[in-house]
N, C-alpha and C positions, 0 to 999 in steps of 0.2 A: 736631787742634783744640785740644788742651790747651796746647801750645806755651808761649809766653812767660808767659801767665797762670798756668799750673801751676808753672813754674819760679820765678816771682817770689812765689808765694803763701807765706803763713806756714808755717814749717818743720813745725809740728805737724800741718799738713794735707797734707804733701808726698806721702803715700801715697794721697791721695784725688783724685777727679776728679768731674765732674758725673754724677749718678745712680749714683755708687758706693755711697752710703749715705744713706738718708733717716731723719729723726727724727720720730716721731709724738708729739705733745704735747697736753695737755688743759688747759683753764682755764674758769672760770665767768665769763661776761660780767655785769657789774654793770648790767644793763639789763632793765627789766620789759617783757615782751612781752604784747600783748593780741591777741585774735581780732578779726574784723571787726565784732563787736558792741560792742567796747570792753571786754570782760571780760578782766581780767588773767589770764594763763596761768602766768607765772613767768619766771625768768631762764634763758636758754639756755646750754648748754655749747658751747664752741668747741673742736673737734678739728682740729689743723693737721698738715700734712705738710711738713717743711722739708728741703731739700737741704743736707746738712752742708757740702759743699765751697763752694757759692756763697752759702749762706744765703737762697736764693730760697724763697718759698712756692710749693709745688707744687700744693697743693689744701687743702680744708678741708671740714668738715661742721658744721652747726648742729643741735643736738638738745636737747630738754628732758629727755632721759634722761642719766644719768651715763654716762661712757665704757663701751662694751661692744663685743661682736663686731660687731654690726650697724653701729654708729656708725663704728668703725674701718674696716670694709669700705667704707662710703660715702665716707669721706675718702680712702681709697686709690683708689677708683674715680675720684673727681674728679681726684686727682693723676696717675694713670696715663694717662687718656684725654686726647686733645687737647681744648682748651676753646675754644668759640666763643660769643659773646654778641651779642644783637641790639641795636638802637639804644636800647632802653629803659634799658640800662646806661650809656649816654652815656660810653663809654670813648674815650680818646685814644690808648691803647696796646693791644697785644695780649698775652694771657696765653699765652706761647709754650712754657712748660715742660710736659713730659709724658714718658712712657716708663716703663720698669720698672727699679727700682733693683737693684743687685747685693745690697745688704744693707739691713736695716731695724732701727732701734733703737726698740723699743717694750716697755714693761713690761706684759705681759698676765697676770702672775701672780695678780692679784686678779679676773680675769674668770672668770665661770662658763661652763662648756661651751665653752672656747676651742679645742677640738680642730678644729672646722670652719674657724676662721680660720687656725690654724696649717697645716692641710692645704692651704688655698687658697694661702697664702703659699709653701708648699713646691712646689705645682703650677706656680706662676709662676716657679720657680727662684730665689726670693729667700731669702737666708740671714738668719735671725734672730740678732742679736747678743746677747751676754750682758748681764746687769744691770750688770756692771762697766763695759761699754762705754757703756751708757745713762747711768750716773752721770757718766762722763767728759765727755759732751756736754750734760748737763742744763744746765750753766751757760751754754751757747751758745744755748739755746732762747730764742726771742723771743715765745712765745705770751702769756705774762703781760704783757710789755711791750706787745704788740700790743693786748691787751684794754684796758689803760690808755689807749693812744693812741686806740683806737676810741671809748671813752667820751667823750674830749675831742672827737674828730672828729665824733661824732654831735651833740653839743650845739651845735657851730658850723655844721653843715651841714644840719640837719633842715629848716629853713624853705626853704632853697634846693632841697632834693631833693623837696619836697612831702610830707614825712613827717607833717606835722600837717594833719589834715583837718577844717577848720571847727571846730565846737564839740567834736568828738571827738578829743581829743589822746591819741593812742596810737601805738605802734610795732608793726608786724607782723613776723613772721619773714621774710616775703618782702622787706620793705624793708631789714631788717638785712642780709640776704644780698646785696642789690644794693650797699649801701654798703660792705660788706666787700670785694666783688669790685672795686669802683671804687678803694678805698684800696690794695689789694694790687697791682692791675695798673698803676695810674697813679702810685702813690706809692712804696710800700715796695720793690717789685722794681726800681724805677727809681732808687732811691737808690744812692749810691756804696758799694761793698763795704767792709766794715770791715777786710778783709784786703788789698785792693788798691784804692787810692784813685783810680786812673786809669780804673776801669771800674765800671759799675753792676752790681748783683747779677744782673740778667738777662743782661747782656753776659758776665759771668763764667761763668754757667751755659752759655751758648751756646759760648763759647770753650773751656770745660772738658770738652766732650764728646769722648770718644775714638772714638765711632762714632755713627751716626744713632740717635736714640731709637727703641725698638721700639714699633710700633703693633699693638694687638690688638683683637679684637672685644669689644664691651661684654658680651656674654653669657658670655665667658670669665672674667669677674670675679664671676659669680653664685655664691653659696654654697648 
């Protein structure tokens, strides 16, 4: 499946293929979230999982807590499992990416009690890469750019998505999650790859697979 896309890809990525290595990144969304009563809760953190080869978003997690073991586990769960969404998300495309990566770039050095997360990653047969490898790909991470784009995307799409409810003008975490899914599935993953202009990121991910993605049961991701 890698075939021509792999051969034509940027030389710095010649040793990679889809699901060979994922990058976990974090950023703070500059958006105030409220509960259903309209009381402001705070700004959420966005944890994303990116396939380094295709630059596709594999999954994400929204949380009010700074990045920790639980948040990373939830983001990986979303990335690893097949994703299906109902009509409420109003998607025109499918989020087809899933599977278990060979390697994972993530800096968990500042996490407390990270043993359980490292143990689960090891049980899944995933290799944790060094901090040097993380630094190497940090510049290719799109999470901060995604946050900036999402802020603009929100301001132009809130009315259309029904985000403003009468006299109570607020955003809920549920609405932000739907908008993020819609943007990633119908927009970002469908954009042309920065490494191969003839294919979208999702097409590059699909063509870059060397074997069918592994499907596991959701309980296998529990810590």
